[in-house]
N, C-alpha and C positions, 0 to 999 in steps of 0.2 A: 665374492660377488665383483661382477665387472662393472666397469664405469657406465654409466647412462642407465644401467639397471634399476627399476625402483621396486620397492619392496612390497609386496602384497600380503596382507594378514592371511592368516589359514582360515578358512572357513569354519564356523563354529554352529554346529546344530543345536536346536533345543532340544533337552532330553525330553522323552514321551514316555509314558507308561506303555509297557508291552500289550496291553490289552485296552483299546479305547471302546467307548460305548458303542460306536458304530460295527467295530469288530466283535464285539459279544453279541450283538444283536443278528449279525450274519451268522455266525456259529450256532445260535439257537435255530435259525430258519433253517440251516442246513441241516441240523441234528433232527428237526422234525420230518424235513423232506426224506432224508435217508438216515434212518436211525443208526444203522450198523456202520456207516462209513467213518465214524470215531471210535470205532473198537479198534484197539490196537493189537497186534500180534502177541505183546507182552501180557496183556490181560487173558488172553485165549491162545494158550500154547499150541492147540490142535488145529486152530484156524487161521488163517492169514486171509488179507484183504487182495482181491483180484479184480480189478476194473469194478470197484464199487460193490462187489458181492462178497458174501462171506464163502471162502472155498477150503474145503479139509486138506491137510497134508496126507500125501498119499505116496505110498513106496510101491516100485513094481520091480521084481527081481524074478531070476529064474530059479527053481529048486528041484534038482533032478529031471524028471521028465515034465515039469509043469512050469508054468508062469503063474506067480502069484502077485495078486494086487492086494493091498492093506491100505484102508482108509481110516482116519481118524475122524469120528462123527459124534462127540459127545452131546448128550443132551437130546440126539433125535432119535427116532423109531423107525423101525423098519418099514413100516407102512408108507413112511414120507420119502422113501428113497428108490430110485429106479437105476438100473444098471442095464446098459445096451452093449452087447458084444458083437464083433466082427472077427472075421481071421486075422484081421492085423491091426484092430483097434478097440479100445473100450472108452465108453462115456458113461461117468457117475453123475448123477443129478439129484436134486433133493430140494426140500423146503423145510426150513426151520419154523416152528411155530411154537409160540409160549404164551400162555394167557394166564394170570394170578388174579385173583380177585380176593380181597381182605376186607371184610365189614365187622366193625366193633363198635361198641358204644361211641357215639360222638367221632367215628373215623371211617372212612370210606376210601378204598384204593382199589383202582382197577387198571392193570397194566397189560398190554400186548405188545408183542414184538415178532415181528415177521422177516425171514431173510431165505432167499434162494441160492443157489449155485450150480454149475454144470461145468465139469472138467473132463476133457478128452485128451487120451494119450495114445500114441502108436504102441503096440506091444513089441518086444523083442525079438519074437519068434513067431512063426504061424502057428494058430493053434486050432483046436477040435472044438468049437463053440457048442455043439451039442452035450459034451460031458462036463460043463463047467458046473462047478459048485459053489455056491456062497453061504457064508455064515454070518450073522450079525450078531455079537457078543460085546456087552460092556462096553458100548460106544464105538467099537471096532469092527468095520466090515471088512471080511476076507475073502476074496475070489481067488477060487484055485482052477487053473484050465490046463489041461493036459495039450503037450505040443503034437503038432501032426507027425506022422512018422517020418515025413520028408524034412521036417525042421530038426528032428533028431539025427537024421543022416548027414546032416552039414557039419557037424562037428567034426574039426580036423585037429590032430595035434601037430603044432609048429615046432621044427628044430630050431633051437637056440645056437647060434655060432659065437 
């Protein structure tokens, strides 16, 4: 330490509990305003949070002469899903609705939860939308769309030097 410098004690902050009453109250209010906002991806492996909405995991890949789109939608019904397809993009949207009612002697519980999502992607190739096929089985939506003749011709072999 140099001459003339004064010693200043380090600032000591009071220890606080990680959850104050006001913090807990805010979390409860947030939960009831947006019930799915507190759902972490670790609790729902097939879903992820995207902009406050529940969104499914989606894989897009080419298999032979088709573009394949797979979406994980556990607990959903095909009636609650919508797929829109253009020559170069796909949009999958839906709304998850769940209602559970339990009535027993001296006990009543009625729970409802809702959440919607919409995801859009560019497709890796031009596709023939008229021949698209979709299947929904065991919570997985699979869409198969054949590539156009032009897209099939664009494949070239590249020589490696």
